[in-house]
Each structure stands twice: as structure tokens, then as C-alpha cells.
Legacy VTK file of the C-alpha trace (Angstrom):
# vtk DataFile Version 3.0
C-alpha trace
ASCII
DATASET POLYDATA
POINTS 210 float
-22.530 10.114 50.741
-25.662 9.317 49.576
-25.812 11.798 46.831
-22.332 10.215 45.614
-23.735 6.725 45.686
-26.428 7.745 43.369
-24.293 9.983 41.463
-22.332 6.614 40.967
-25.319 4.436 40.105
-26.392 7.327 37.784
-23.081 7.026 35.577
-23.092 3.347 35.652
-26.548 3.542 34.207
-25.468 5.954 31.380
-22.288 3.751 30.898
-24.489 0.866 30.759
-27.393 2.088 28.462
-24.557 3.550 25.721
-22.673 0.248 25.607
-25.950 -1.726 25.482
-27.004 1.273 22.268
-23.619 0.721 20.532
-23.621 -2.942 20.749
-27.283 -2.812 19.273
-26.228 -0.846 16.235
-23.014 -2.948 15.972
-25.464 -5.995 15.749
-27.861 -4.437 12.739
-24.633 -3.223 11.040
-23.324 -7.264 11.529
-27.258 -8.044 9.690
-26.510 -5.631 7.356
-22.835 -7.135 6.104
-23.659 -10.650 6.799
-26.922 -10.636 4.405
-24.360 -9.047 1.545
-22.120 -12.236 2.464
-24.311 -15.007 2.416
-25.850 -13.804 -0.469
-22.354 -12.984 -2.484
-21.507 -16.510 -1.221
-24.096 -18.586 -2.630
-24.305 -17.497 -5.872
-21.049 -17.853 -6.468
-21.273 -21.209 -5.331
-23.857 -21.587 -7.641
-21.559 -19.733 -10.573
-19.732 -21.988 -13.026
-18.111 -18.866 -13.859
-16.454 -17.598 -11.067
-17.402 -20.004 -7.995
-15.168 -20.361 -4.923
-12.063 -21.760 -5.517
-11.914 -20.388 -9.058
-9.761 -17.355 -10.018
-12.333 -14.293 -10.127
-9.813 -11.823 -11.404
-8.166 -12.288 -14.331
-4.437 -11.649 -14.728
-4.242 -8.045 -15.617
-4.360 -6.207 -12.559
-4.744 -9.235 -10.277
-1.723 -8.714 -8.410
-1.546 -4.849 -8.040
-4.784 -5.221 -6.384
-3.749 -8.084 -3.921
-0.786 -6.104 -2.635
-3.099 -2.797 -2.244
-5.434 -4.969 -0.294
-2.879 -6.560 1.515
-1.506 -2.622 2.328
-5.362 -1.952 3.614
-5.247 -4.782 5.443
-2.081 -4.021 7.393
-3.087 -0.291 7.851
-6.201 -1.048 9.372
-4.683 -3.601 11.780
-2.408 -1.139 12.764
-5.362 1.730 13.529
-6.891 -1.200 15.888
-3.842 -0.287 17.808
-3.684 3.288 17.940
-7.065 3.523 18.804
-6.681 1.040 21.652
-3.871 3.506 22.741
-6.263 6.486 22.578
-8.460 4.671 25.008
-5.770 3.605 27.136
-4.700 7.320 27.108
-8.064 8.920 27.911
-8.585 6.776 31.211
-5.112 7.741 32.235
-5.934 11.189 31.690
-3.230 12.051 28.754
-4.648 14.249 26.812
-1.324 14.520 24.317
-1.433 10.559 24.044
-5.217 10.455 23.384
-4.597 13.363 20.533
-1.694 11.589 19.089
-3.120 8.000 19.089
-6.575 9.484 17.666
-4.708 11.582 15.222
-2.757 8.517 13.814
-5.966 6.680 13.829
-7.826 9.341 11.160
-5.181 9.778 9.358
-4.453 5.799 8.779
-8.089 5.642 7.794
-7.477 8.379 5.646
-4.431 5.638 3.989
-6.755 3.648 3.461
-9.677 5.518 1.608
-6.641 6.945 -0.616
-5.168 3.273 -1.665
-8.430 2.104 -2.062
-9.213 4.825 -4.593
-5.959 3.663 -6.388
-7.135 0.442 -6.717
-10.536 1.352 -8.084
-8.972 3.055 -10.207
-6.607 0.292 -11.389
-9.690 -1.822 -11.700
-11.600 0.216 -13.911
-8.533 1.088 -16.268
-9.007 -2.442 -16.720
-12.093 -3.023 -17.586
-13.490 -4.399 -14.205
-16.886 -2.475 -14.156
-20.368 -3.513 -15.267
-21.909 -2.734 -18.694
-18.096 -2.461 -19.959
-16.937 -5.132 -22.805
-14.453 -7.098 -20.597
-17.510 -8.158 -18.201
-20.300 -8.167 -21.414
-17.458 -11.169 -22.861
-17.371 -12.991 -19.346
-20.749 -12.300 -17.903
-20.445 -14.775 -15.282
-17.803 -12.318 -13.557
-20.867 -9.857 -13.659
-21.683 -11.432 -10.164
-18.445 -11.091 -8.469
-17.842 -7.656 -9.864
-20.811 -6.059 -9.037
-20.452 -7.436 -5.207
-17.009 -6.238 -5.062
-18.227 -2.865 -5.833
-21.171 -2.598 -3.402
-19.576 -4.547 -0.323
-16.086 -2.922 -0.734
-17.659 0.511 -1.444
-19.887 -0.138 1.383
-17.135 -0.527 3.814
-15.532 2.265 2.778
-18.464 4.736 3.504
-18.380 3.499 7.043
-14.478 3.689 7.609
-15.200 7.587 6.808
-17.986 7.922 8.895
-15.463 6.046 11.828
-13.085 8.972 10.469
-15.400 11.686 11.230
-16.659 9.787 14.615
-12.837 9.619 15.875
-11.635 13.201 14.091
-15.136 14.974 16.452
-13.573 13.532 19.411
-10.188 14.114 18.689
-11.234 17.851 18.117
-13.264 18.156 21.282
-10.583 16.807 23.715
-9.012 20.138 23.175
-11.311 21.395 25.392
-13.206 18.900 27.257
-11.692 17.169 30.949
-10.446 13.628 30.465
-12.785 12.289 32.317
-15.379 8.799 32.485
-17.634 10.366 30.169
-15.557 11.009 27.689
-13.538 8.201 27.908
-17.257 6.105 27.245
-17.675 8.315 24.104
-13.645 7.079 23.041
-14.447 3.612 23.946
-17.994 3.536 21.662
-16.030 4.966 19.173
-13.366 2.364 19.449
-16.043 -0.517 19.268
-17.069 0.398 16.085
-13.813 1.291 14.709
-12.964 -2.607 15.447
-16.092 -3.546 13.992
-15.013 -1.604 10.294
-11.804 -3.407 10.699
-13.201 -7.147 11.241
-15.486 -6.321 8.440
-12.370 -6.002 6.527
-10.772 -9.069 7.563
-13.907 -10.799 5.915
-13.685 -8.769 2.662
-10.044 -9.365 2.127
-9.807 -13.051 1.841
-13.374 -13.176 -0.416
-12.631 -10.881 -2.601
-8.693 -11.699 -3.340
-7.671 -14.726 -2.178
-10.815 -17.262 -2.485
LINES 1 211
210 0 1 2 3 4 5 6 7 8 9 10 11 12 13 14 15 16 17 18 19 20 21 22 23 24 25 26 27 28 29 30 31 32 33 34 35 36 37 38 39 40 41 42 43 44 45 46 47 48 49 50 51 52 53 54 55 56 57 58 59 60 61 62 63 64 65 66 67 68 69 70 71 72 73 74 75 76 77 78 79 80 81 82 83 84 85 86 87 88 89 90 91 92 93 94 95 96 97 98 99 100 101 102 103 104 105 106 107 108 109 110 111 112 113 114 115 116 117 118 119 120 121 122 123 124 125 126 127 128 129 130 131 132 133 134 135 136 137 138 139 140 141 142 143 144 145 146 147 148 149 150 151 152 153 154 155 156 157 158 159 160 161 162 163 164 165 166 167 168 169 170 171 172 173 174 175 176 177 178 179 180 181 182 183 184 185 186 187 188 189 190 191 192 193 194 195 196 197 198 199 200 201 202 203 204 205 206 207 208 209
């Protein structure tokens, strides 16, 4: 009886420490993105060429970019649902449901990156790059474009990292027990994935709607 209680206490401590660790990591990521976003908003507020409230994207290529960004928003919202379902399946001991939902999460992440690649291609085609003739003729927009690529690119790297993490869990699920220890790993990966989705919720209006 005493051994069982001790084992449960060890597991509880491991769970609490793990959750504390992932929240501290997410906090550091919040500080990273928060610093970039606060600098972006401050610089745009002080720029007469692309201040908040003024259209930053000229008409050429703008509509397509908004549509692709809207599609990516729906993709990430859906992926948040599938990662929640994967955790629920793990806690229920349903290996097949976990693998199906986690695979869907990974594929949705891949769809996000694919759409983003098409959007980058369209932006580059229309001359929305630092050093292009278009930006040289509209120097104020250089602020917007530089932050756009820096922040959406950084976010895309986080999506890829989340895809790798989720893929490893999906693969591991084929040969491990659906126990509390594995459920913790899925929970931590899910917290990170939700953070990545929330970051996009901020980036979407700031770079496409305001």
C-alpha cells in the first residue's frame, strides 16, 4: 500500500514538473513573439506610410493573400480540435483514435505550410520583398514587409517543430502503452500546438486586416 502511494506521488510530481516546464517554455516563446509584435505595432504607429489603419498591402496580390491567410486560420483552428481529440483518445486508451487524430493534426500542419509557401510565392512575384524595385519606390512599406516575413516565417518554423513533435508521438504510439505517462507527453505537445495556433490568431489580423 505504501509503495503504491509513493509511486502515485512520484507520478504526480513528474506531471507537475513537466507541466511547469512546458509552461515556462511557452512563456519564453510569448516573450519572444511579444517583443517582435510590440516593436511592429510601435513602428507602424510611427510610420506615415504604413501606419495601423492604412492599407499595407497594395491591391496587386492583396486579395489572394487574405484568402490564403483565412484558409490557414481555418486549418489551424481545425488542427486544435484534432489535437484535443488525440489527447482524449489517449486518456481513453484508444490507440487507433489517437493515431488517426494525431495524423490529422500533422497533415493539417503540413497543409498550413503548403498554403504559406504559395502565399510567399505570390508575394515575391508581386515584388513584396526587401530590396525589390517596388519596395525601393515605397520605402515606408519596408517596415511592414520585413516584419511580415520575420514573424510569419518564425511562426512557420514553430509549426514545423510542432509537426515533428506530433509525428514522433504518432510513431511512438504504435509500440507503447496508452498510459498516464504517454498521455502527459501528448498533453504537453498539445499545449505547444495550441500556443502556435494562438500566435497565428494575433498575426492574422495584424498582417492582413489592420
